[in-house]
Each structure stands twice: as C-alpha cells, then as structure tokens.
DRENDOGU-252348 format. One record per residue (C-alpha): residue in one letter; x, y, z. Coordinates in pm, whole numbers, padded with zeros to 5 digits, always signed. Layout:
N
AXYZ...
This chain:
665
M-01138+00350+03196S-00997+00637+03408D-00665+00802+03359T-00448+00947+03650T-00121+01105+03603D+00144+01183+03870S+00470+01366+03809H+00781+01325+04025T+00775+01500+04359S+01054+01473+04618P+00971+01244+04904D+00995+01366+05254G+01341+01350+05441D+01684+01368+05311K+01683+01091+05052E+01759+01349+04774S+02089+01460+04923A+02366+01523+04681D+02551+01200+04767T+02248+00967+04711P+02334+00705+04441A+02155+00762+04106I+01975+00434+04128Q+01834+00534+04479K+01677+00848+04320G+01456+00624+04084V+01362+00403+04380D+01248+00720+04568V+01038+00822+04275I+00870+00486+04265I+00818+00470+04632D+00638+00809+04614Q+00411+00689+04340V+00317+00365+04514K+00140+00554+04794R-00147+00658+04558L-00184+00348+04351P-00498+00117+04360L-00485-00255+04372G-00676-00301+04057P-00549-00369+03695G-00395-00104+03484V-00097+00010+03278Y+00201+00212+03400R+00461+00419+03228M+00815+00505+03346L+00944+00828+03218D+01300+00977+03227E+01394+01349+03307K+01311+01469+02956G+00958+01311+02969D+01042+01032+02725V+00877+00695+02798L+01135+00433+02912Y+00899+00138+02965V+00534+00049+02941G+00390-00247+03150K+00061-00384+03259A-00035-00530+03590R-00317-00731+03742S-00258-00509+04045L-00081-00181+03984K+00021-00145+04343K+00185-00480+04384R+00356-00456+04044V+00513-00109+04090T+00609-00199+04445S+00835-00481+04319Y+01064-00214+04150T+01144-00074+04498R+01333-00395+04594L+01672-00396+04424Q+01782-00733+04536G+01755-00992+04260Q+01674-00732+03983S+01839-00787+03641N+02076-00525+03498R+01816-00410+03260I+01563-00341+03538M+01837-00161+03731R+01914+00073+03444M+01542+00129+03397I+01501+00217+03760M+01792+00439+03763S+01668+00639+03464T+01307+00692+03607A+01225+01045+03697A+00839+01017+03685M+00558+00769+03637E+00212+00783+03474F-00078+00535+03517V-00391+00431+03345V-00641+00232+03547T-00851-00028+03349N-01152-00220+03429T-01009-00573+03343E-00664-00719+03295T-00743-00811+02935E-00811-00437+02872A-00473-00356+03037L-00304-00607+02798L-00439-00449+02485L-00375-00102+02604E-00018-00190+02685A+00044-00320+02341N-00113+00000+02191L+00107+00229+02402I+00429+00032+02326K+00363+00077+01957R+00292+00444+02007F+00581+00544+02245R+00842+00271+02147P+01010+00271+02478R+01373+00158+02473F+01332-00099+02756N+01046-00274+02590V+01049-00536+02322L+00971-00339+01997L+00809-00472+01679R+01033-00315+01414D+00789-00351+01117D+00426-00301+01174K+00306-00244+00819S-00044-00355+00731F-00100-00673+00526P-00237-00679+00180Y-00564-00860+00111I-00741-00973-00202L-01081-00802-00243I-01371-00915-00457T-01588-00604-00474G-01949-00625-00383D-02069-00280-00472H-02086-00335-00854S-02310-00552-01074S-01988-00692-01234P-01747-00742-00933A-01369-00681-00968I-01071-00850-00805I-00829-00610-00665K-00535-00576-00414H-00656-00399-00091R-00457-00264+00204G-00579-00076+00497A-00925-00036+00658R-01199-00269+00522K-01447+00018+00429R-01545-00104+00073K-01823-00359+00048G-01712-00699-00080D-01529-01025+00028Y-01177-00999+00171F-00929-01286+00148G-00593-01300+00315P-00381-01180+00474F-00085-01230+00230A+00267-01187+00335S+00349-00938+00066A+00213-00724-00217G+00405-00938-00462A+00228-01249-00340V-00106-01080-00394D-00013-00963-00744R+00092-01306-00850T-00223-01470-00706I-00445-01217-00879N-00268-01267-01204A-00321-01635-01188L-00680-01604-01068Q-00753-01375-01367K-00634-01668-01594A-00852-01908-01412F-01174-01713-01355L-01153-01424-01613I-01257-01163-01351R-01190-00792-01426N-00939-00587-01226C-01009-00243-01373T-01151+00048-01186D-01533+00108-01201S-01487+00438-01393Y-01268+00260-01659F-01536-00013-01680E-01812+00238-01731N-01641+00415-02010R-01550+00115-02237S-01703+00089-02585R-01499-00213-02687P-01319-00494-02484C-00960-00396-02353L-00648-00588-02409L-00696-00816-02111Y-01005-00961-02294Q-00785-01023-02598I-00527-01210-02399K-00792-01417-02220R-00750-01258-01870C-01091-01107-01853A-01444-01224-01969G-01531-00865-02091P-01833-00792-01885C-01790-00414-01966T-01922-00474-02328N-02136-00764-02255E-01901-01016-02415I-02035-01255-02149D-02381-01302-02010P-02414-01126-01663D-02529-01453-01494D-02234-01645-01646Y-02000-01384-01505K-02154-01412-01164G-02088-01774-01186L-01722-01711-01243V-01706-01472-00947A-01872-01748-00733E-01619-01999-00846A-01332-01758-00751K-01480-01701-00411A-01527-02063-00354F-01156-02124-00444L-01032-01853-00214S-01265-01977+00063G-01078-02317+00077R-01308-02515-00163S-01027-02533-00427Q-01050-02906-00476L-01426-02889-00551V-01369-02601-00802K-01085-02807-00979K-01304-03112-00987E-01597-02923-01153L-01362-02759-01407A-01220-03094-01488A-01564-03240-01543Q-01650-02948-01771M-01334-02999-01961E-01408-03369-02020A-01772-03299-02126A-01658-03036-02375S-01395-03277-02506E-01654-03559-02547Q-01882-03310-02741M-01585-03235-02979E-01581-02867-02856F-01214-02865-02827E-01171-02489-02802R-01407-02481-02505A-01212-02784-02353A-00879-02590-02404I-01025-02296-02209Y-01105-02521-01918R-00757-02689-01947D-00592-02335-01924R-00805-02243-01626L-00711-02566-01445A-00339-02501-01518A-00377-02143-01362L-00522-02286-01049S-00254-02543-01014H+00003-02264-01053V-00152-02077-00762Q-00135-02371-00537S+00220-02472-00638H+00334-02120-00523Q+00182-02168-00187G+00439-02422-00073I+00305-02617+00235N-00066-02656+00245P-00201-02831+00557S-00497-03069+00519N-00642-03015+00877V-00558-02645+00959E-00836-02429+00813E-00744-02086+00962A-00430-02018+01164D-00120-01789+01209V+00194-01987+01304F+00462-01805+01505S+00817-01952+01557I+01109-01760+01727Y+01476-01835+01711Q+01758-01663+01895E+02130-01639+01809G+02408-01398+01846G+02202-01165+02069Q+01932-01121+01796S+01592-01288+01753C+01394-01382+01451V+01006-01431+01457Q+00878-01619+01147V+00500-01585+01087F+00304-01803+00847F-00048-01727+00741F-00291-02010+00663R-00642-01925+00550T-00907-02155+00425G-00663-02448+00424Q-00415-02260+00192N-00079-02103+00268W-00089-01728+00208G+00288-01667+00257N+00519-01587+00542R+00716-01288+00679A+01021-01263+00901Y+01047-01007+01185F+01346-00911+01392P+01209-00744+01707K+01429-00506+01893A+01480-00644+02246D+01740-00650+02529K+01980-00947+02509T+01855-01067+02850F+01499-01145+02718D+01442-01512+02647E+01234-01638+02352S+00912-01679+02549T+00920-01321+02675I+00996-01176+02335L+00719-01384+02166S+00464-01280+02424S+00531-00915+02378F+00550-00951+01998L+00213-01117+01985T+00023-00850+02163Q+00176-00578+01948F+00133-00778+01631Y-00245-00806+01685D-00292-00455+01809D-00420-00341+01465K-00479-00669+01289P-00772-00925+01302A-00671-01255+01474P-00759-01588+01309R-00934-01874+01501Q-00600-02058+01585I-00261-01910+01691L+00023-02171+01689L+00335-02109+01888S+00687-02255+01894H+00722-02163+02265A+00478-02134+02555V+00426-01777+02659E+00340-01606+02978E-00026-01535+03029Q-00121-01743+02723D-00476-01783+02837L-00510-01409+02895L-00389-01339+02551A-00642-01576+02408E-00922-01421+02619A-00817-01056+02510L-00816-01147+02134S-01142-01353+02170E-01304-01052+02336R-01182-00822+02054M-01287-01049+01770G-01626-01152+01915R-01546-01513+01871K-01307-01775+02020V-00939-01739+01932D-00733-02030+02048V-00363-01983+02138S-00168-02306+02173R+00178-02462+02155P+00118-02798+01966Q+00313-03109+02071R+00246-03346+01787G+00072-03389+01468E+00034-03166+01166K+00020-02851+01373K+00361-02939+01519E+00497-02990+01177L+00386-02638+01082V+00550-02490+01382D+00870-02676+01313Y+00854-02569+00948A+00833-02198+01059L+01109-02258+01316N+01350-02383+01037N+01262-02069+00841A+01331-01852+01134K+01680-02010+01180E+01767-01960+00815A+01635-01597+00810L+01833-01510+01124G+02150-01683+00974R+02125-01466+00664R+02074-01158+00867L+02369-01220+01097A+02590-01273+00785E+02474-00945+00638T+02522-00761+00966S+02871-00899+00999S+02960-00792+00639Q+02800-00445+00699A+03005-00406+01027R+03331-00484+00831L+03231-00225+00561L+03146+00039+00825K+03479-00032+00995G+03651+00026+00651V+03458+00355+00606A+03584+00465+00958E+03940+00395+00854A+03912+00553+00512F+03761+00879+00638E+03955+00889+00971L+03644+00851+01190P+03692+00769+01565A+03453+00467+01535P+03246+00288+01266P+02949+00520+01190R+02604+00384+01315R+02426+00635+01106I+02528+00771+00755E+02328+01029+00579V+02378+01086+00206Y+02244+01399+00032D+02175+01464-00348N+01967+01714-00548S+01768+01655-00873H+01612+01896-01104I+01582+01988-01480M+01696+02345-01548G+01610+02434-01194T+01241+02318-01224N+01073+02083-00991A+01388+02083-00769V+01404+01828-00504G+01668+01734-00240G+01706+01375-00121M+01844+01227+00190I+01901+00857+00234V+02015+00687+00558A+02230+00367+00615G+02352+00195+00923M+02443-00137+01071E+02137-00310+00914G+02177-00153+00571F+01954+00109+00421A+01695+00250+00663K+01435+00335+00411G+01180+00439+00675Q+01404+00745+00760Y+01461+00858+00394R+01350+01233+00348K+01279+01435+00044F+01286+01811+00043N+01086+02016-00212I+01297+02322-00275K+01079+02608-00162S+01314+02925-00165E+01210+03173-00426D+01544+03362-00410L+01731+03072-00572V+01864+03113-00926P+01724+02813-01127G+01991+02543-01127D+02179+02676-00826D+02294+02341-00674Y+02495+02509-00396G+02188+02713-00284M+01975+02396-00301M+02220+02203-00080R+02227+02492+00165E+01838+02483+00193V+01822+02104+00232L+02083+02104+00501T+01947+02409+00680R+01594+02253+00709R+01730+01909+00804F+01962+02026+01078S+01736+02294+01215R+01473+02037+01277L+01723+01795+01423M+01849+02058+01664K+01480+02129+01764E+01364+01780+01807H+01674+01622+01966A+01918+01714+02238R+02224+01889+02103S+02451+01635+02284E+02333+01367+02050D+02520+01494+01756I+02839+01333+01870T+02853+00985+02024P+02926+01043+02399E+03211+00868+02576P+03087+00653+02877E+03117+00848+03198E+03337+00707+03480R+03145+00539+03758A+03132+00723+04092P+03295+00541+04383D+02981+00491+04570E+02767+00341+04286P+02676-00019+04333E+02880-00283+04136A+02571-00419+03975F+02488-00078+03838A+02837-00043+03687E+02785-00369+03496A+02444-00243+03389E+02602+00072+03262K+02847-00124+03051E+02574-00322+02914E+02361-00011+02828V+02656+00141+02631S+02705-00178+02444A+02327-00201+02366A+02327+00166+02261G+02596+00094+02009S+02356-00129+01800D+02096+00128+01771M+02080+00407+01510P+02123+00756+01669A+01921+01060+01570W+02224+01251+01462P+02442+01137+01171E+02793+01026+01241L+02895+01074+00877V+02742+01296+00616L+02819+01224+00235I+02764+01504-00005D+02718+01403-00375G+02935+01675-00528G+03288+01812-00529L+03468+02069-00321G+03215+02343-00390Q+02924+02135-00267L+03138+02026+00046N+03213+02388+00133A+02840+02498+00100A+02753+02213+00341R+03025+02311+00580D+02940+02675+00578T+02566+02584+00628L+02636+02368+00940K+02877+02640+01076E+02603+02904+01048L+02356+02689+01237G+02612+02621+01508V+02650+02251+01437S+02990+02099+01490G+03141+01742+01520V+02955+01598+01224P+03208+01455+00978L+03158+01571+00617V+03281+01410+00311G+03231+01529-00053I+03220+01265-00339A+03320+01400-00695K+03262+01177-00994G+03578+01082-01171P+03687+01200-01525D+03418+01124-01782R+03204+01029-01470D+03369+00697-01447A+03273+00475-01156G+03570+00375-00957R+03772+00690-01014E+03575+00907-00764K+03760+01179-00572F+03695+01240-00193F+03710+01563-00018I+03727+01624+00357P+03745+01968+00505G+04110+02072+00581K+04259+01777+00389E+04394+01708+00051S+04153+01528-00187F+04218+01155-00237M+04103+00850-00422L+04033+00491-00275P+04203+00200-00438E+04015+00032-00731R+03816-00274-00627D+03832-00172-00264P+03512-00305-00089V+03478+00042+00085L+03473+00215-00251Y+03201-00011-00382F+03003+00050-00057V+03023+00424-00092Q+02929+00402-00464R+02628+00203-00352L+02532+00475-00095R+02569+00743-00356D+02381+00555-00620E+02092+00502-00385A+02083+00877-00301H+02079+00953-00661R+01798+00707-00731F+01588+00841-00446A+01641+01213-00546I+01566+01141-00918G+01245+00929-00824S+01123+01219-00599H+01184+01476-00876R+01003+01259-01145A+00705+01216-00906R+00685+01597-00848R+00725+01660-01226K+00469+01409-01318K+00221+01570-01065D+00291+01918-01223I+00236+01776-01569A-00104+01616-01477K-00226+01935-01299N-00505+02113-01468P-00493+02505-01474L-00856+02501-01374D-00768+02341-01039D-00622+02667-00904I-00947+02877-00966P-01127+02931-00626G-01495+02824-00639V-01451+02591-00942G-01492+02229-00823P-01514+01897-01016T-01865+01974-01147R-01798+02322-01285K-01461+02208-01421R-01634+01926-01598A-01888+02162-01744L-01623+02401-01874L-01425+02123-02022R-01732+01976-02197H-01824+02307-02333F-01473+02437-02456G-01294+02098-02487T-00959+02211-02324A-00830+02424-02039K-00635+02635-02289A-00965+02716-02465V-01127+02810-02136S-00830+03047-02064K-00898+03231-02388A-01281+03247-02366G-01457+03578-02336L-01679+03664-02037D-01992+03623-02239D-01894+03276-02361L-01819+03172-02007I-02172+03281-01891A-02311+03077-02165V-02187+02746-02010P-02461+02547-01848G-02412+02559-01466I-02172+02860-01468S-02317+03175-01304E-02214+03521-01398A-02029+03548-01073V-01839+03234-01142A-01767+03330-01491K-01616+03658-01375V-01392+03458-01132V-01270+03239-01416Y-01216+03521-01651N-01026+03726-01403H-00809+03435-01320F-00658+03406-01670H-00685+03792-01751E-00509+03966-01467
C-alpha cells in the first residue's frame, strides 16, 4: 500500500476570483486533484479549510470516482454541501478493492466525518472464556483481545447476559470462576462450594478427572451440543434414582433445571442456523435503527439495537452497507451474515470478510424459510426499538423547550453541562461534569477532574469550581474554534449562489440542529449564588462569553422541589412544584451528584488501598513482598532500623538505606 497526500493549490486561470460561487471553489479543488490520480483502487478523503475530514470514500478507480464530483448536475444536496466545503483532498492507493473497503471502514471510525454514516456505539462485545492455562479451568467473562489461552464463546449482546449465563452454568456444571491467585491460596472450600455453585477443585473436593469431565460438558453445551448434554444428565439422574441414590439424583435434577433456565432466557433458538449474525434496519422520522442478533452454535446469544448517525437522504440499503463495514472493522465475522435489505457491493463485502477471517463468510438476504423468519423477527425488534427512541426523543425535546423558556434561552439547548464537586474535609477532592442533550445523558462525554491545586484551602468549594471550569474551558478554547461557543445564525445566501445550494444550506442547518455541539448551550452549577459568581468570574477571566450560567441551590432543609435558581443579573426564582422542567433539572443535578461522588469514592478507595512501600524508588513487588514477609506490615517497615532492614533476605545495604531514608527524612 502506498500513501500520497496532496493539499489544495489554486488551479491556473482566474477561477479563484472573488465573485466565484463557493461551490465552484470546491469543484476547482477536486479538478486540480484529478490530474494526478491513478486509475486503480484506493481511498479518498475530503477535507475542509481547518483540515477536518468531511468524507471518506473508497473507489475501484480513484480517478473515475473523484471525477464524478466535478459534475454538479444531478448531485444531491448532501453532495453539493460536501463539495462546497472541500478545501483539500488526501488519497491512499491500495492493491485491491477489498483492501480499500476495509481501510475505508477503519478511517471512518477513526475520523468520524460528518458526511459519512457513523456507527454511534462501537464497544467491544463480551465473551465467555473457559481458561486453558490452568489444570483446573475457570469460567469467566472476557472483553477485548483474545490473548489468554482457552476457549471463547460468544459474542453476547451485553455484560448482563454473560453474567446471567455464567451464573446458570455454574449451577449446571459447578465450574469455578475465581482468579488463579485466589484458587492457589485456598485451604478450605469457599462459599460457592457450600451453595453448590462450584465443585471445589481448589481443595480437591472433586477428583481432577471428574472436574475435567464437568469442564468438557460445559464446553459441549456452549458449542451447540446442548441437547446431547441434557440427554446424558437425564440418563444419569434416572440411573441414580433407580439405584436409590436420591441425593445424587437431586444434583442432576438441579443441573438440568439450570440448563433449561439458560435456554429459556435465549428466546428464539433456530434449528438450522448454527452460526450467524442477523441485521435488520428500519427507518422512520428521519432516524434509523439497526437491530443485530447473534446466533452461535445454534443458540441465541442476545441482540443489540444501534442508531447510526446518517443524513436523512440515505436509504436503508446505503446505511446498512456502511454500517456493516464499520461493525466488522474490529470484530470477527461469523460464517453467515443475514440481512433485511440487499446492500451495494454485497459480494465485495463477503470477499473482504472472507479474506480477513481466512474462511468463507456468506452475506445474503434470505427470501424464505427459517433464515427469513429470523430476519423478520429482528426487523420487528428494530421497529419497536426505534419507536421507543422516537418517543423518548420527542419527550426530551419538549423538556428542553421548557428549559429554554424557564431560563430565558434563545433556543432549546442541544448541550447541557452540569458541574458538581465531591470531597471529605477537602481530601480526595474531585470535580464532575455530566452532559445531556436531545438524546438524554451523553455518558461518553462525562469528565472527572482530580483537584490538583496545592494552593486551595481544604474544603474550598469555590476554589475547586474555579479550577474545574478553568481546566474545562481552557481546553475547549484550545481544541475548538471560539465561534462554536454560541450557536451561529444561518448566513444570508449571496445573490449569485445556485438555488440548489440554498436548499442544501437549509438542510445542513437543520441537520446540525440534531447534533450535539462542542460548546455547552447551558451550564448548570450545583450551588447557590456564591458558586455561580465563582463560575461567572472564572469564565470572564478566560474571555469566554455567551455561555448561559444557572446556579441551583437546594431548598430549606435540602428539600427536593423547593430549589432556588440563580441567573447572573436577575432575581432568584423557584419553579412551580410538579413542573416537568423542575423534575428534569433535578434529574440532571442528581446525575452530576452521583457521578462526582462515585469518582470521589473511587479515588478514596485507591488511596486507602495504596501501600506506603509503593512510593519507594527501587522497591518492586519482589522486595516489597520480602519486607512484608519479614516485618509483617508496612508500618513496621517504616519503624525498622537500618541494621534490621539489611538483615532482610534479598535486601542489599544500598536498598536498605533507600528504604530507611524514605521514612526518616
């Protein structure tokens, strides 16, 4: 693969004159790039004047594909906006079109261009791992790279689904789920053995060969041979019953019940689909929902709904096609991928995934039979999920409109930031910021601030708020253009701009309204007038203006519902009881409080667990272990004399002096 990068240079002639329409400037940039492009496959990027990526696309022939952008006739408004914004282009030449397809998906996820279909949630999926690097394997939840030796089963739609399945499998197969270090240090069975969730291999409560048999049964069940396992357990239960060994028969009965519980929670289980991912997409109200079901070893491992970000002009097939390439950018593909809609370049996608996996991956849109039923089942789930989301969005929109009216904002805020601090007598002080918008809480944009200033008096809430806001808005000013702190009004169209572009501009302003901006359009401060003044003065010192500030003071006796609100330059006021806006603001404040307290507790717990020996240079785990084994506690080490430290096996005189000096400055 070779990489060639070209920046914008003005073409010859007078095309860049002052009265050239803006859209023609973008066309001129593209024309200039076409001259140097090869006919082979590759990936192209369109960039704006700031160098931000507008669009990433792939092509079988770079020259032909990019040339198509120079012909304005017949282009959609989205393409017109994209061309108008283009100030430069970059290209990567690839050896094959499949390589270009995979690279395109990778770059889209990396740069998140605003004119592409974007996968909003790309978290890794959890798996069940039966470890293979220990004589007594454990069954554990796993997420991330598969570096540990063992057998992986999944993916599962959520961590909760994995936890429930492991819990049931422990009842059925009595496999341990403890860590290897915990296992090695047991002298008697733990509680899980007592409640019949573990066979107790740590203290040889079960013969090693019998434990391996349980592990083999669990692997067989997770590998799709569930009916065979259940049949064998039923036979063993009947045999024990016939031999009058009713306690043993009861054990088999409980294990069978646990397996039935696992399968009952898996919903639909196909009889002829061994390994497949099912994708169905549904559109309504300008939004799309992609529902994904995972089937492995003939069992349903759950489903997840996605709501990709896409222009309203994209149809289902286009969105689904781009979604699939991004979805499998960092995930293994199954042997079958079943779709509700035919997608462009379906064969190319199958070829690219097969090449990556080293085996055949079939991508198809079933027309009849059980596979079609699975797709329809996923489609019904997509309809229901999108219906719920539209209802929630509508409710959220009404609440945000109410917030705008209550706090006299020019428009419903698309981004609300709420700040709160948490500490105990000034120790482990943490500031928390939560974010909410049209789609509810944006937890991926939450931020915590460990208070670092050494000049603060312990417990100085105003000083902590100043530090948090200074760090937050200083970074915001550095990373985002200053003009973004206030929602811009649409500019008037110049008389010589094409009518199509005027419509495109309106569409872009409308589309932008649904996105969360970088700058907050409302800042809520958990505190009274003092906290609000500290926040206002901080922003003023930074040169930030135009950001609405509101302080929330708790009511008398900290009663919820009697909060008092402060806005700079206005009299304090209260919202009517049972006002939906009041409940909404309370929810925002409570979420900020929860987040700040959680961050504080995590920091405090970390400090409590910290060993004083950790801060001594040159004392690693081995020497620390030797010191603790010799003296018993870190406190005893701190009081030890130099001769006592030298007497510790593995501690040289030089290291002993370092340890002694650390505690005796």
